[in-house]
N, C-alpha and C positions, 0 to 999 in steps of 0.2 A: 835439513840438507845444507850443507856448508858448502859456501861458494868462494872460489878463489880469484881474486881479481887484481890487476895490475893498479898501481897507485893513481895513475890518469883516469883510469875508468871508474874507480872508486870515487874519486873526486867529482867527476862529471855526473854520477849518479846522486851525489850529495846535492849538487847544485841543482838537478832537476827537481829532487824532493824538496829543497828550499823554495825554488820557483813555484811549484806546483801548490805547495802550503801557502805561499803568498797570494797566489793567485785564488785560491778557494777562499780566502779573507777578501780580496779585492772585487771579485766578480759581483757580490751583493750590492757593493758601492755602486758600481757600474750600473747595475740594473736599476737601483733607486733613482739614480740621475736619469735614466732613460724614461722610467714612470712618471718622474717630475718634470720630464722634457727640459732638461737643462743641457740643451744642445752644445753650449761651448765646452761644458766639462766632458759630456759624452764623446765629442769628437776627440778630444785630448786624450781621454781614456782609451779610446779605440785605436788610436795610433800606437800608444804604448803596448796596448793587448796584441796588435798584429805584430809588432816587432818581437815580443815576448814569444808568440806561438811560432814564428819562423825559427827562433833560436831552440824553443822546445822541440819542435819537429827535426832539427838537424842534430840535437842531443840524443834523441830517442834513437834515430837512425844509428848513430856511432855506438850506441851500447845494444843495438837489437839483438845481437847473439846472446846477451844476459836475460832478456825479459821477453822476448818475441812481441812486444806491443805494436801494432798496427796503427798507423796514423792516417789511414785512408779517410777516416771520418771529418778530419779536418778539412780537406778540400771543399766537401759540401757543406759544413758550417761557415766556412769563409765565403763561399759563394752566396749562401743565404743572407750572411752578413752585409756583404757589399750590395746586394739587391735592396734590402731594407735601409742601408745608409743612403744608397741613391734617391729612395722614396722617402727619406727623411722620417721613417716608420719607426719612431723610438719604442714604441709598445711591442713590435715585432723584434727588434733588437734585444730587448729585455727578454722576450720569451725565447729567443734562440740562446741567449746566453745562460738563462735558467734551465731550460729543459734539454739543451743539446749539449752545451759546451761543460757545463759545471759538472754534469754526472761523468763524462768522459775525464776530465780533469781529476776528479775524486778517485776515479779506478785507476788512473795512471799513478796518482800520488800513493794510493794502497799498495800497488804492486812494488814500486821503487822503495817504498819505506820498509817492506817485509824484506826484500833483497838486501837492502842495507843492514837490517838486523841479523839476518843470516850470516853476513861477511863478518860482523863484529864479534 
């Protein structure tokens, strides 16, 4: 199926693809830092992660007509992460990242990568 996109949406999809690919590589590092209880690194990583997830959520909303990806899961993941952070439960943070966030990011990346391939 060929998809026709305007230049701005195509560039945004490429940015989503790049960001999710980078995130797939970064999440295991954050998980490792959590499991090793490197609190300073984890706190820094989670600030960057939260900023990135806000951008991703906005970008997905702007391109929703192309892919129909729902981001409702993100609210629950963020709530769980905040609670774990407040409790300084780095093992729970690692589990949330590994078992909830990672699979969702991989799914988003797969969908966006396929759409980009169909456009080119």
